[in-house]
C-alpha positions as CSV (number, residue, x, y, z in Angstrom):
1,X,0.0,0.0,0.0
2,X,1.7,3.2,-1.2
3,X,0.8,6.7,0.1
4,X,0.4,9.2,-2.7
5,X,2.7,11.8,-1.1
6,X,5.5,9.1,-1.0
7,X,5.2,8.6,-4.8
8,X,5.3,12.0,-6.3
9,X,5.5,15.7,-5.4
10,X,3.4,18.4,-7.0
11,X,5.9,19.7,-9.5
12,X,6.9,16.3,-10.8
13,X,3.4,15.1,-11.2
14,X,2.3,18.3,-12.9
15,X,5.2,18.1,-15.3
16,X,4.6,14.5,-16.1
17,X,1.0,15.1,-17.0
18,X,1.2,18.6,-18.4
19,X,0.1,17.6,-21.9
20,X,-3.1,16.2,-20.4
21,X,-3.8,19.0,-18.0
22,X,-5.7,22.3,-18.7
23,X,-5.3,24.5,-15.6
24,X,-7.0,27.9,-15.2
25,X,-6.9,30.4,-12.4
26,X,-8.4,33.6,-11.3
27,X,-5.7,35.6,-13.2
28,X,-7.3,34.4,-16.5
29,X,-10.7,34.6,-18.1
30,X,-11.8,37.6,-16.1
31,X,-11.6,35.9,-12.7
32,X,-12.9,32.5,-13.7
33,X,-13.1,29.9,-10.9
34,X,-9.6,28.7,-9.9
35,X,-9.5,25.0,-11.0
36,X,-7.4,22.3,-12.6
37,X,-8.8,20.1,-15.3
38,X,-7.4,16.6,-16.0
39,X,-7.8,15.1,-19.5
40,X,-7.7,11.3,-19.8
41,X,-4.9,9.8,-21.8
42,X,-5.7,9.3,-25.5
43,X,-8.7,11.6,-25.2
44,X,-11.4,10.7,-27.7
45,X,-13.5,13.6,-28.7
46,X,-16.5,11.5,-29.8
47,X,-16.7,9.6,-26.5
48,X,-18.7,10.9,-23.6
49,X,-16.5,10.5,-20.5
50,X,-17.5,10.1,-16.9
51,X,-16.4,13.1,-14.8
52,X,-14.9,13.1,-11.3
53,X,-15.3,16.4,-9.5
54,X,-12.5,16.3,-6.8
55,X,-12.6,18.4,-3.6
56,X,-9.1,18.5,-2.2
57,X,-8.1,18.1,1.4
58,X,-7.1,20.8,3.9
59,X,-3.8,22.7,3.3
60,X,-3.9,21.9,-0.4
61,X,-5.5,23.4,-3.5
62,X,-7.1,22.6,-6.9
63,X,-3.8,21.0,-8.1
64,X,-4.3,18.0,-5.9
65,X,-6.5,16.5,-8.7
66,X,-3.4,16.2,-10.8
67,X,-1.9,13.8,-8.2
68,X,-5.1,11.9,-7.6
69,X,-6.7,11.4,-11.1
70,X,-3.8,9.6,-12.8
71,X,-3.6,7.1,-9.9
72,X,-7.4,6.5,-10.1
73,X,-7.1,5.8,-13.9
74,X,-5.2,7.4,-16.7
75,X,-7.9,6.6,-19.3
76,X,-11.3,6.1,-17.8
77,X,-12.3,9.6,-16.6
78,X,-12.0,13.3,-17.0
79,X,-11.5,15.1,-13.6
80,X,-11.7,18.6,-12.4
81,X,-10.7,20.1,-9.1
82,X,-12.0,23.5,-7.8
83,X,-10.2,25.5,-5.1
84,X,-11.5,25.3,-1.5
85,X,-13.4,28.2,0.0
86,X,-11.1,29.2,2.9
87,X,-7.4,30.0,2.8
88,X,-5.4,28.1,5.5
89,X,-2.9,30.0,7.7
90,X,0.2,28.3,6.5
91,X,-0.6,27.3,2.9
92,X,-3.4,26.0,0.7
93,X,-7.1,26.0,1.2
94,X,-9.9,24.0,2.9
95,X,-13.7,23.5,2.8
96,X,-15.6,25.1,5.6
97,X,-19.0,23.8,6.9
98,X,-20.3,27.3,7.6
99,X,-23.5,28.2,5.7
100,X,-22.0,30.8,3.4
101,X,-19.1,28.5,2.5
102,X,-21.4,25.6,1.8
103,X,-23.3,27.8,-0.7
104,X,-20.0,28.9,-2.2
105,X,-18.8,25.3,-2.4
106,X,-22.0,24.2,-4.2
107,X,-21.5,27.0,-6.7
108,X,-17.9,26.0,-7.3
109,X,-18.9,22.4,-7.9
110,X,-21.6,23.2,-10.5
111,X,-19.3,25.8,-12.2
112,X,-16.6,23.1,-12.4
113,X,-19.0,20.8,-14.2
114,X,-19.9,23.6,-16.6
115,X,-16.2,24.3,-17.2
116,X,-15.3,20.6,-17.8
117,X,-18.3,20.3,-20.2
118,X,-17.2,23.3,-22.1
119,X,-13.7,21.8,-22.7
120,X,-14.6,18.1,-23.0
121,X,-17.3,15.6,-24.0
122,X,-18.8,14.8,-20.6
123,X,-21.6,12.3,-19.9
124,X,-24.1,14.3,-17.9
125,X,-25.4,11.2,-16.1
126,X,-21.9,10.0,-15.1
127,X,-20.7,12.8,-12.9
128,X,-19.2,11.6,-9.6
129,X,-18.5,14.0,-6.7
130,X,-15.5,12.9,-4.6
131,X,-13.1,14.3,-2.0
132,X,-10.5,13.8,0.7
133,X,-10.8,14.8,4.4
134,X,-12.8,18.1,4.6
135,X,-13.3,17.8,0.8
136,X,-14.9,14.4,1.3
137,X,-17.2,15.8,4.0
138,X,-18.2,18.6,1.6
139,X,-18.7,16.1,-1.2
140,X,-21.1,14.1,1.0
141,X,-23.0,17.3,2.1
142,X,-23.5,18.5,-1.4
143,X,-24.6,15.1,-2.7
144,X,-27.1,14.7,0.1
145,X,-28.4,18.2,-0.6
146,X,-28.9,17.4,-4.3
147,X,-30.4,13.9,-4.4
148,X,-30.1,12.3,-7.8
149,X,-27.8,15.0,-9.2
150,X,-24.7,12.9,-9.1
151,X,-24.1,9.3,-10.2
152,X,-22.3,8.7,-6.9
153,X,-20.3,10.3,-4.2
154,X,-17.0,9.2,-2.8
155,X,-15.3,10.3,0.4
156,X,-11.8,9.3,1.5
157,X,-11.3,10.0,5.2
158,X,-14.2,12.5,5.4
159,X,-17.3,11.7,7.4
160,X,-20.9,13.0,7.3
161,X,-21.2,16.7,8.3
162,X,-22.8,17.1,11.7
163,X,-24.2,20.7,11.4
164,X,-27.0,22.4,9.5
165,X,-29.2,19.3,8.9
166,X,-27.2,17.4,6.2
167,X,-30.0,14.8,6.1
168,X,-32.8,17.3,5.7
169,X,-34.0,15.6,2.4
170,X,-34.0,12.2,4.2
171,X,-36.9,10.8,2.2
172,X,-35.3,11.5,-1.1
173,X,-31.9,9.8,-0.3
174,X,-32.9,6.2,-0.8
175,X,-30.5,4.4,-3.1
176,X,-27.9,7.2,-3.0
177,X,-24.6,5.5,-4.0
178,X,-21.7,6.2,-1.6
179,X,-18.1,5.0,-1.5
180,X,-16.6,5.6,1.9
181,X,-12.8,4.9,2.4
182,X,-11.4,5.1,5.9
183,X,-8.1,4.4,7.7
184,X,-8.3,2.0,10.6
185,X,-5.9,4.2,12.6
186,X,-7.4,7.6,11.5
187,X,-7.4,10.3,14.1
188,X,-9.5,12.7,12.0
189,X,-12.2,10.1,11.3
190,X,-12.1,7.5,14.0
191,X,-13.9,4.2,14.0
192,X,-16.7,5.4,16.4
193,X,-17.6,8.2,14.0
194,X,-17.5,5.8,11.0
195,X,-20.0,3.5,12.8
196,X,-22.3,6.4,13.6
197,X,-22.3,7.6,10.0
198,X,-22.9,4.1,8.7
199,X,-26.0,3.7,10.9
200,X,-27.4,7.0,9.6
201,X,-26.8,6.2,6.0
202,X,-28.3,2.7,6.4
203,X,-31.4,4.3,8.1
204,X,-31.9,6.4,5.0
205,X,-31.5,3.3,2.8
206,X,-28.5,4.6,1.0
207,X,-26.3,2.2,-1.0
208,X,-23.1,2.4,1.0
209,X,-19.8,0.7,0.2
210,X,-17.5,1.0,3.2
211,X,-13.8,0.1,2.8
212,X,-11.3,0.2,5.7
213,X,-7.5,0.3,5.2
214,X,-4.5,-0.4,7.5
215,X,-3.5,3.3,7.5
216,X,-4.2,6.6,9.3
217,X,-5.3,9.7,7.6
218,X,-3.4,9.1,4.3
219,X,-4.7,8.7,0.8
220,X,-3.2,5.5,-0.5
221,X,-3.0,3.9,-4.0
222,X,-5.1,1.0,-2.8
223,X,-7.9,3.5,-2.0
224,X,-7.7,5.0,-5.4
225,X,-7.6,1.7,-7.2
226,X,-10.8,0.7,-5.3
227,X,-12.3,4.0,-6.1
228,X,-11.8,3.2,-9.8
229,X,-13.3,-0.3,-9.5
230,X,-16.3,1.0,-7.6
231,X,-17.1,3.7,-10.2
232,X,-16.7,1.2,-13.1
233,X,-19.0,-1.2,-11.3
234,X,-21.7,1.5,-11.1
235,X,-21.2,2.1,-14.8
236,X,-21.4,-1.6,-15.6
237,X,-24.6,-2.1,-13.7
238,X,-26.4,0.9,-15.2
239,X,-29.2,0.5,-17.7
240,X,-28.3,-1.6,-20.8
241,X,-27.9,1.4,-23.1
242,X,-25.6,3.2,-20.7
243,X,-23.7,0.0,-19.9
244,X,-23.0,-0.6,-23.6
245,X,-21.8,2.9,-24.1
246,X,-19.2,2.7,-21.4
247,X,-18.1,-0.9,-21.5
248,X,-15.1,-0.5,-23.7
249,X,-13.5,1.8,-21.1
250,X,-13.2,-1.0,-18.5
């Protein structure tokens, strides 16, 4: 099990995948949302790609998607990472659970989808919201606030939010597809909190796939490989027409 920060640093990864990366920031396009867009290897313009919207962890920024996406899959998905809503004291950004920041995060996610769709051929019914740590928690909140809007939501090391009624649309959440990856020795998301969240999600009849790994609060390559397999399973078990459309990417 390899940790992503042990494999690459930001500059090496960005340089390695520069031909497949279209970054933009607030200095361009009249203040457009700061984001990084990852293009799959051998991009085919006539194929509608699944999209992963990646919400980075604390003390990081939109460039984290460039380290994550290639380790999920080089070919299966397009991916886009928007910048968090709050600047951290030392460096980077994070996602806050205050009401105004939740609204800003939701706006950034949907703007990201529009940006990706403007550049690439994106399958509108194959959009997955995912994140790490506080980004995973925000991904869960936004998916629960928009039932049916995303094909699935994935959180690595980020639990359900505990404020501002995240399960307010409880009756509409049945069947929501969730991939939850946790570290057995995590301090940020301990086992007691995982069990609490699992009970709540099962009570709402969500389709939860919980995976636990022998690590702490790291993102590992095993987690990302399982993330790829889980998404491809969702695609493979979709309706026959959709299944046929995506089967050659497996």
